[in-house]
C-alpha positions in Angstrom: 97.5 92.7 83.9 98.3 89.0 83.3 95.8 86.6 84.9 96.3 82.9 85.3 93.4 80.6 84.4 92.5 79.9 88.0 92.4 83.6 88.8 90.2 84.2 85.8 87.7 81.6 87.1 87.9 82.8 90.7 86.8 86.3 89.8 84.3 85.6 87.0 86.2 87.1 84.1 84.3 86.4 81.0 86.7 88.0 78.5 90.4 87.7 79.6 91.3 90.2 76.8 89.1 92.9 78.4 91.3 95.4 80.1 88.5 96.4 82.5 87.7 92.8 83.5 91.4 92.0 83.9 92.2 95.1 86.0 89.1 94.5 88.2 90.0 90.8 88.7 93.6 91.6 89.5 92.6 94.3 92.0 90.3 91.8 93.7 93.0 89.1 93.7 95.5 91.6 95.2 93.0 92.5 97.9 92.5 88.8 98.7 96.2 88.2 98.9 96.7 91.2 101.1 94.0 89.8 103.5 95.5 86.3 103.3 99.0 87.5 104.2 98.0 90.1 106.8 99.1 93.1 104.7 102.6 91.7 104.2 103.4 93.3 100.8 106.4 91.1 100.3 104.3 87.9 100.5 101.5 89.5 98.4 104.0 90.3 95.6 105.5 86.9 95.8 102.1 85.1 95.7 101.0 87.4 92.8 104.0 86.4 90.8 104.7 82.8 91.8 101.3 81.7 93.2 100.0 81.0 96.7 101.2 77.3 96.5 104.8 78.4 96.0 104.7 80.8 98.9 103.1 78.2 101.1 105.6 75.5 100.0 108.6 77.7 100.7 107.1 79.4 103.7 108.0 82.8 102.2 109.3 84.2 99.0 110.2 81.3 96.7 113.8 81.0 95.6 112.9 81.6 92.0 115.0 84.3 90.3 112.0 85.8 88.5 110.0 86.0 91.8 113.0 87.4 93.8 113.5 90.1 91.1 109.8 90.9 90.9 109.5 91.3 94.7 112.6 93.5 94.8 111.3 95.6 91.9 107.8 96.0 93.6 109.6 97.1 96.8 111.7 99.7 95.0 108.6 101.1 93.2 106.7 101.2 96.4 109.5 103.2 98.1 109.6 105.6 95.1 105.9 106.1 95.3 106.0 106.8 99.0 108.8 109.3 98.5 106.9 111.0 95.6 103.9 111.3 97.8 105.9 112.9 100.6 105.4 109.9 102.9 107.9 108.5 105.3 109.9 105.5 104.0 109.0 102.1 105.2 111.4 99.3 105.6 110.6 96.6 103.0 113.1 93.8 103.4 113.3 90.8 101.1 114.0 87.8 103.3 114.8 84.4 101.9 112.4 81.6 102.4 112.9 79.3 105.4 
């Protein structure tokens, strides 16, 4: 998992090259984002990729190609996971920022 310097500081990572510390920090960060965005996985993925500031600035998924592609890919993988687990599909729609 790739962690930005502010995330490393927020979650007390001492060694950013430690897989254990990085995974734990990323999991905590994702949990915080999920809480911040009320479980909206689209915004969580967007904020994880582009940062909270960008999601706030654009009031949604930023218009960055990389972030748009990342959010779409996460949505596709989520749908595949649900299908593999025998769970009903959920509508995950990528909406442009307002």
